[in-house]
PLY file of the C-alpha trace (Angstrom):
ply
format ascii 1.0
element vertex 379
property float x
property float y
property float z
element edge 378
property int vertex1
property int vertex2
end_header
188.22 210.47 -16.24
184.94 211.01 -14.31
184.93 207.36 -13.19
188.42 207.73 -11.76
187.32 210.81 -9.80
184.36 208.97 -8.19
186.57 206.03 -7.27
188.88 208.37 -5.46
186.01 209.91 -3.49
184.74 206.44 -2.49
188.17 205.45 -1.23
188.40 208.62 0.85
184.93 208.06 2.38
185.68 204.44 3.25
188.91 205.46 4.89
187.08 208.07 6.95
184.40 205.57 8.05
187.07 203.04 8.98
188.85 205.61 11.06
185.64 206.59 12.85
184.82 202.93 13.52
188.28 202.36 14.95
187.92 205.38 17.24
184.46 204.28 18.58
184.86 202.62 22.01
183.70 199.00 22.38
180.34 198.37 24.17
180.91 197.61 27.87
179.47 194.30 29.20
176.00 194.59 30.64
175.70 193.71 34.38
173.75 190.52 34.99
172.43 189.17 38.31
173.53 185.55 38.68
172.77 182.81 41.21
173.72 179.19 41.69
170.96 176.57 41.93
170.28 175.91 45.58
167.72 174.36 47.84
169.01 170.88 48.56
166.31 168.43 49.63
163.87 171.31 50.30
163.49 172.05 46.60
160.82 169.33 46.25
158.92 170.28 49.41
155.63 172.18 49.59
155.01 174.25 52.72
151.63 174.92 54.37
151.01 177.25 57.29
149.12 175.86 60.27
148.36 176.09 63.97
148.97 173.63 66.81
145.71 172.33 68.30
144.54 169.53 70.55
143.39 166.36 68.89
140.20 166.47 70.99
138.60 169.92 71.29
135.25 169.81 73.06
132.78 172.73 73.24
131.29 172.58 76.73
127.74 173.73 77.38
124.88 173.30 79.88
122.17 170.79 79.05
119.59 173.24 80.38
119.16 176.99 80.12
119.36 179.51 82.94
121.20 182.38 84.58
124.96 181.85 84.83
125.74 182.90 88.39
129.36 181.70 88.74
132.33 180.91 86.52
135.14 179.07 88.28
137.83 178.96 85.56
139.18 181.16 82.81
140.92 180.57 79.49
144.25 178.83 79.94
143.29 177.12 83.21
144.13 173.44 83.63
141.18 171.38 84.86
140.60 167.84 86.06
137.83 165.44 85.11
134.67 166.13 87.14
135.74 169.61 88.25
132.89 172.17 88.41
133.60 174.85 85.80
130.45 177.00 86.01
127.10 177.09 87.82
123.57 178.13 86.86
121.00 179.50 89.31
119.56 176.26 90.80
116.43 177.84 92.34
113.99 177.01 89.54
115.34 173.49 89.19
114.90 172.84 92.92
111.27 174.00 92.76
110.61 171.80 89.73
112.10 168.83 91.59
109.83 169.50 94.59
106.78 169.67 92.32
107.73 166.38 90.73
108.17 164.84 94.17
104.64 165.94 95.16
103.18 164.53 91.95
104.89 161.23 92.63
103.46 161.10 96.16
99.94 161.70 94.81
100.39 159.04 92.11
101.62 156.50 94.64
98.60 157.23 96.87
96.25 156.61 93.96
98.12 153.41 93.19
97.71 152.18 96.80
93.98 152.89 96.72
93.56 151.14 93.36
95.47 148.13 94.66
93.17 147.84 97.70
90.06 148.11 95.55
91.35 145.44 93.20
92.01 143.04 96.08
88.51 143.56 97.57
86.86 143.13 94.19
88.81 139.92 93.69
87.20 138.45 96.85
83.73 139.64 95.88
83.94 138.19 92.39
85.09 134.91 93.93
81.91 134.83 96.05
79.91 135.81 92.97
78.66 138.98 94.68
79.71 141.20 91.77
79.94 140.69 88.06
83.09 139.76 86.27
83.01 142.98 84.25
83.03 145.09 87.45
86.12 143.27 88.60
87.83 143.73 85.22
87.14 147.47 85.39
88.81 147.63 88.78
91.85 145.76 87.49
92.11 148.25 84.61
91.92 151.16 87.07
94.75 149.61 89.06
96.94 149.24 85.99
96.25 152.87 85.02
97.23 154.05 88.51
100.38 151.94 88.29
101.30 153.59 85.00
100.70 157.06 86.43
103.00 156.27 89.34
105.77 155.11 87.00
105.41 158.27 84.90
105.54 160.48 88.02
108.62 158.64 89.23
110.36 159.15 85.87
109.42 162.83 85.83
110.90 163.27 89.28
114.17 161.65 88.09
114.26 164.06 85.14
113.80 167.06 87.45
116.56 165.82 89.73
118.85 165.37 86.73
118.11 168.91 85.56
119.01 170.18 88.99
122.35 168.43 88.56
122.71 169.85 85.04
122.96 173.32 86.57
126.62 172.44 87.26
128.97 172.34 84.27
131.73 169.78 84.91
134.86 168.95 82.94
134.38 165.67 81.01
138.14 164.94 81.03
141.51 166.38 82.00
142.72 169.25 79.83
143.13 172.99 79.34
140.43 175.60 78.83
141.21 176.86 75.33
138.58 179.61 75.20
135.64 181.12 77.11
132.41 182.35 75.47
130.22 183.41 78.40
130.42 185.48 81.57
128.72 185.42 84.96
125.33 187.17 84.96
124.55 186.10 81.41
121.40 184.12 80.63
122.45 181.16 78.51
120.44 178.69 76.48
120.70 174.93 76.57
123.56 173.84 74.31
125.19 177.30 74.15
128.99 176.97 74.30
130.48 178.25 77.56
134.05 176.91 77.28
136.16 175.04 74.76
138.24 172.28 76.37
141.48 171.09 74.80
141.85 167.60 76.20
145.21 166.25 77.29
146.78 163.78 74.93
147.57 164.16 71.25
148.61 167.43 69.67
148.08 168.18 65.99
148.65 170.88 63.40
145.60 172.14 61.50
146.35 173.11 57.89
144.46 173.75 54.65
145.30 171.80 51.49
144.70 173.39 48.04
141.90 171.84 46.02
143.98 171.71 42.82
146.40 169.27 44.50
144.13 167.41 46.90
144.64 164.06 45.11
148.37 164.21 45.90
147.76 163.85 49.65
146.68 160.79 51.59
146.02 159.80 55.19
149.18 158.41 56.78
151.52 160.38 54.50
154.71 161.42 56.38
155.46 165.13 56.72
157.85 167.44 58.59
156.71 170.19 60.97
158.66 173.36 61.74
157.55 175.67 64.56
157.72 179.41 64.02
159.68 179.90 67.24
162.16 177.10 66.39
163.32 177.69 62.79
165.43 174.93 61.31
164.20 172.32 63.81
161.80 169.93 62.10
159.58 167.45 63.88
158.17 164.27 62.34
154.45 163.89 61.72
151.82 162.22 59.57
148.58 163.36 57.95
145.82 161.93 60.19
142.70 163.13 58.42
141.60 165.10 55.36
138.16 166.70 55.10
135.94 165.13 52.42
134.76 168.55 51.16
136.42 171.93 50.64
135.63 174.89 52.87
133.01 177.12 51.25
134.99 180.33 51.86
138.67 179.40 51.58
138.18 176.58 49.00
140.78 174.50 50.83
140.46 171.06 52.42
140.95 171.08 56.18
143.54 168.54 57.30
145.04 167.46 60.62
148.70 166.50 60.98
149.58 164.35 64.00
152.90 164.77 65.77
154.88 161.58 66.23
156.50 160.34 69.45
158.29 162.86 71.67
157.49 165.69 69.23
154.13 166.07 71.00
155.94 167.29 74.12
157.73 170.06 72.21
154.67 172.04 71.14
152.14 174.25 72.87
148.55 175.00 71.95
148.14 177.87 69.51
151.71 177.88 68.20
152.25 178.76 64.55
153.82 176.03 62.48
154.73 175.19 58.91
154.11 171.72 57.49
156.44 170.48 54.72
155.11 167.81 52.36
157.23 165.95 49.80
155.88 166.41 46.28
154.87 163.09 44.77
157.32 161.91 42.10
159.71 164.83 42.63
163.20 164.20 43.97
164.90 167.42 42.95
168.01 168.61 44.73
168.19 172.08 43.14
165.91 175.02 42.56
165.91 178.33 40.71
163.97 181.59 40.99
161.11 181.84 38.52
162.67 184.92 36.95
165.59 182.79 35.67
163.40 180.55 33.51
163.19 181.44 29.80
161.29 180.01 26.85
163.69 178.81 24.14
163.20 179.05 20.39
162.14 175.40 20.32
159.45 176.10 22.90
161.31 174.32 25.72
162.33 175.88 29.01
165.92 177.05 29.30
168.19 179.28 31.34
171.23 181.42 30.62
174.48 180.08 32.08
177.46 182.43 32.53
181.07 181.32 32.12
182.82 183.04 35.05
186.13 183.08 33.16
184.93 184.79 29.96
181.62 186.33 31.00
179.85 184.83 27.99
176.34 183.45 28.29
174.90 180.35 26.69
171.40 178.89 26.68
170.92 175.62 28.55
167.76 173.50 28.34
166.47 172.34 31.74
163.78 170.04 33.09
161.69 171.64 35.82
159.23 170.42 38.43
156.06 172.02 39.74
156.21 175.81 39.81
156.06 177.39 43.25
155.28 180.91 44.37
158.81 182.25 43.78
160.95 179.27 42.75
160.86 176.04 40.80
162.68 172.71 41.40
165.24 171.65 38.79
164.96 168.02 37.70
167.80 167.99 35.19
170.11 170.02 32.95
172.01 171.96 35.63
174.77 171.41 38.15
175.00 173.02 41.56
178.18 174.87 40.45
176.57 176.54 37.42
176.03 180.30 37.45
172.59 181.17 36.11
171.28 184.60 35.09
168.46 185.29 37.56
166.81 188.28 35.86
166.68 190.04 32.50
167.31 186.90 30.47
164.93 188.04 27.73
167.42 190.81 26.83
170.39 188.47 26.27
171.62 186.64 23.20
173.84 183.62 22.69
177.51 184.37 23.31
176.90 187.85 24.72
179.47 189.05 27.27
178.03 190.19 30.58
179.41 191.41 33.89
178.01 188.90 36.42
177.15 190.25 39.89
175.51 188.70 42.96
172.49 189.95 44.90
174.69 192.39 46.80
175.98 193.83 43.50
179.42 192.27 44.06
181.21 191.29 40.82
181.69 187.60 40.13
185.40 186.86 39.70
186.98 183.54 38.71
189.15 181.84 41.33
192.85 181.54 40.79
192.81 177.87 39.82
189.98 177.70 37.34
186.37 178.61 36.73
184.95 178.49 40.27
183.88 181.85 41.60
184.97 183.42 44.85
181.45 184.42 45.92
178.44 182.34 46.79
174.92 183.42 45.88
172.45 180.59 46.14
169.00 180.69 44.60
166.23 181.51 47.05
0 1
1 2
2 3
3 4
4 5
5 6
6 7
7 8
8 9
9 10
10 11
11 12
12 13
13 14
14 15
15 16
16 17
17 18
18 19
19 20
20 21
21 22
22 23
23 24
24 25
25 26
26 27
27 28
28 29
29 30
30 31
31 32
32 33
33 34
34 35
35 36
36 37
37 38
38 39
39 40
40 41
41 42
42 43
43 44
44 45
45 46
46 47
47 48
48 49
49 50
50 51
51 52
52 53
53 54
54 55
55 56
56 57
57 58
58 59
59 60
60 61
61 62
62 63
63 64
64 65
65 66
66 67
67 68
68 69
69 70
70 71
71 72
72 73
73 74
74 75
75 76
76 77
77 78
78 79
79 80
80 81
81 82
82 83
83 84
84 85
85 86
86 87
87 88
88 89
89 90
90 91
91 92
92 93
93 94
94 95
95 96
96 97
97 98
98 99
99 100
100 101
101 102
102 103
103 104
104 105
105 106
106 107
107 108
108 109
109 110
110 111
111 112
112 113
113 114
114 115
115 116
116 117
117 118
118 119
119 120
120 121
121 122
122 123
123 124
124 125
125 126
126 127
127 128
128 129
129 130
130 131
131 132
132 133
133 134
134 135
135 136
136 137
137 138
138 139
139 140
140 141
141 142
142 143
143 144
144 145
145 146
146 147
147 148
148 149
149 150
150 151
151 152
152 153
153 154
154 155
155 156
156 157
157 158
158 159
159 160
160 161
161 162
162 163
163 164
164 165
165 166
166 167
167 168
168 169
169 170
170 171
171 172
172 173
173 174
174 175
175 176
176 177
177 178
178 179
179 180
180 181
181 182
182 183
183 184
184 185
185 186
186 187
187 188
188 189
189 190
190 191
191 192
192 193
193 194
194 195
195 196
196 197
197 198
198 199
199 200
200 201
201 202
202 203
203 204
204 205
205 206
206 207
207 208
208 209
209 210
210 211
211 212
212 213
213 214
214 215
215 216
216 217
217 218
218 219
219 220
220 221
221 222
222 223
223 224
224 225
225 226
226 227
227 228
228 229
229 230
230 231
231 232
232 233
233 234
234 235
235 236
236 237
237 238
238 239
239 240
240 241
241 242
242 243
243 244
244 245
245 246
246 247
247 248
248 249
249 250
250 251
251 252
252 253
253 254
254 255
255 256
256 257
257 258
258 259
259 260
260 261
261 262
262 263
263 264
264 265
265 266
266 267
267 268
268 269
269 270
270 271
271 272
272 273
273 274
274 275
275 276
276 277
277 278
278 279
279 280
280 281
281 282
282 283
283 284
284 285
285 286
286 287
287 288
288 289
289 290
290 291
291 292
292 293
293 294
294 295
295 296
296 297
297 298
298 299
299 300
300 301
301 302
302 303
303 304
304 305
305 306
306 307
307 308
308 309
309 310
310 311
311 312
312 313
313 314
314 315
315 316
316 317
317 318
318 319
319 320
320 321
321 322
322 323
323 324
324 325
325 326
326 327
327 328
328 329
329 330
330 331
331 332
332 333
333 334
334 335
335 336
336 337
337 338
338 339
339 340
340 341
341 342
342 343
343 344
344 345
345 346
346 347
347 348
348 349
349 350
350 351
351 352
352 353
353 354
354 355
355 356
356 357
357 358
358 359
359 360
360 361
361 362
362 363
363 364
364 365
365 366
366 367
367 368
368 369
369 370
370 371
371 372
372 373
373 374
374 375
375 376
376 377
377 378
């Protein structure tokens, strides 16, 4: 009798629990940000910021020191070969040249006297009126005077050259890229006064990371995009790569030469971005890093959403080199797939979600099938 009573209570409790479970509302689908793999051919490109510079950049300086009394050009000025750019005070150089001229005159006078003495001694030794040793001494004196005259003449040429060095001339046609001195300043020999960007080739200076330096080579083709002309890419090649990394930035300085008419489309100092194709990577798609998950088997995977049902499923993918915010997709996905871009670690296989794009617009299937009526490409 007691057993029958307990069975009745159990039946009543189960009925109550069933009724409560039936009255509990179903869990609403969780919103999920989705994107489609995008990127096209750019997915396998690495970008490096750079600056347009002249292929030949020459620091210009005086070969002698002195007081800079005049500066004829400023930064940005176009100059011609041989044009006087700056002038030092020539007074001291003129005095030094005059002193050298006087020393030369004295040396030549001594040489003339020694020559006369040598000729007279030659006649006397022929008549045996003097000893041979006396004549040899006179010949030696003549040769010494001749050497002194040559030295004085060379010193005078040096002083004249230094007088000419007081004028700083442009070694070739080009543009003054920068100025480092002003009139009235006392400058030393070899101190940079101007930097000349010679006419001719234009290049982009970039820095290559040391962890990937073996992937680059001289002559490798690249694409160059100017900051003021987005979307327009110019052809170029890597011309040189520094043999050692910079001590501060730990990057390898490289120069990228512009090809053909592209050199006429750039100006000195412009900001540019150099795109380099990753070796061995020919991906056509890319995904944000936040979409990549680690599967139970240890392989990389992503969550794909069925736009018709809202259910998610795990899909293994093959990825390329990870970038700063995205990664190229080498296999496992199609461009039409919708991938969960964030929060994938909270999902489970077969879970129903409410897919939305980056603007929080719901993803709805098109009338004819599974294609969606919004487009949100991976960035």
